[in-house]
C-alpha positions as CSV (number, residue, x, y, z in Angstrom):
1,M,0.0,0.0,0.0
2,S,1.3,3.4,-0.9
3,D,1.1,6.5,1.3
4,L,0.4,8.7,-1.7
5,I,-3.1,10.1,-1.6
6,S,-5.1,12.6,-3.6
7,R,-5.4,15.9,-1.8
8,K,-8.5,16.8,-3.8
9,N,-10.2,13.5,-3.1
10,L,-9.4,13.8,0.6
11,L,-10.9,17.3,0.8
12,N,-14.0,16.2,-1.1
13,D,-14.5,13.2,1.2
14,I,-14.2,15.3,4.3
15,E,-16.6,17.9,3.0
16,E,-19.0,15.2,2.1
17,Y,-18.7,13.6,5.5
18,F,-19.5,17.0,7.2
19,A,-22.4,17.7,4.8
20,V,-24.0,14.3,5.4
21,N,-23.5,14.3,9.2
22,G,-24.2,17.9,9.8
23,A,-21.4,20.2,10.8
24,G,-22.8,22.9,12.9
25,Y,-20.8,25.9,13.9
26,L,-18.0,23.9,15.6
27,G,-17.9,21.4,12.8
28,N,-17.5,24.2,10.2
29,M,-14.6,25.6,12.2
30,I,-13.0,22.1,12.4
31,L,-13.6,21.6,8.6
32,T,-12.0,24.9,7.8
33,G,-8.9,24.1,9.9
34,M,-8.6,20.6,8.4
35,K,-8.8,22.1,4.9
36,I,-6.0,24.6,5.7
37,I,-3.8,21.8,7.2
38,I,-4.3,19.5,4.2
39,E,-3.7,22.2,1.6
40,R,-0.4,23.2,3.3
41,Q,1.0,19.6,3.0
42,P,3.9,19.2,0.5
43,T,3.2,17.3,-2.7
44,A,4.3,13.8,-2.5
45,Y,5.3,11.6,-5.4
46,N,6.5,8.2,-6.1
47,V,10.2,8.7,-7.0
48,D,10.6,5.3,-8.8
49,K,7.6,6.1,-11.0
50,V,8.8,9.6,-11.9
51,V,12.3,8.3,-12.7
52,E,10.8,5.5,-14.8
53,Q,8.8,8.1,-16.8
54,L,11.9,10.4,-17.2
55,E,14.0,7.5,-18.4
56,E,11.4,6.5,-21.0
57,R,11.3,10.1,-22.2
58,K,15.1,10.2,-22.4
59,A,15.1,6.9,-24.5
60,D,12.5,8.4,-26.8
61,N,14.7,11.5,-27.3
62,I,17.7,9.4,-28.1
63,R,15.7,7.3,-30.6
64,I,14.5,10.5,-32.3
65,S,18.1,11.8,-32.5
66,K,19.2,8.7,-34.3
67,L,16.3,8.8,-36.7
68,Q,17.0,12.4,-37.7
69,G,20.2,11.2,-39.4
70,N,23.1,13.3,-38.2
71,P,26.4,11.5,-38.7
72,S,26.8,11.5,-34.9
73,G,23.3,10.1,-34.5
74,K,22.3,13.2,-32.5
75,K,20.6,16.4,-33.2
76,I,21.6,19.3,-31.0
77,A,18.0,19.8,-29.6
78,C,17.5,16.2,-28.8
79,A,21.0,16.0,-27.2
80,C,20.1,18.9,-25.0
81,R,16.8,17.3,-24.0
82,A,18.6,14.1,-23.1
83,D,20.9,16.2,-20.8
84,E,17.9,17.9,-19.3
85,D,16.4,14.4,-18.7
86,D,19.6,13.3,-16.9
87,F,19.4,16.4,-14.7
88,A,15.8,15.8,-13.9
89,I,16.4,12.2,-13.0
90,R,19.2,13.2,-10.7
91,L,17.0,15.9,-9.2
92,V,14.2,13.6,-8.5
93,K,16.5,11.0,-6.9
94,G,17.9,13.8,-4.7
95,A,21.4,13.8,-6.2
96,V,21.2,17.5,-7.1
97,K,21.6,19.9,-4.1
98,D,20.8,23.5,-3.7
99,E,23.8,25.7,-4.2
């Protein structure tokens, strides 16, 4: 089981719960506080899934480069994209630090 949840779905479920069960004044205050806390939470993501998608994109860029027919097998734009993909992969994995 993953800890990743949908913030939007959670907020909708909480609002629906209070709507069905009646919130009252105190319930509305609690609901407002819960919404603020939930909305302030950082976005979580599955690192492995993001890296997998970036590596697929990088492979696509390399294939496109080779199909474009330069003697080196690379077009400048695609080579730059592949470098950007490498940077993004390192960033997601946490290998890139703030300077």
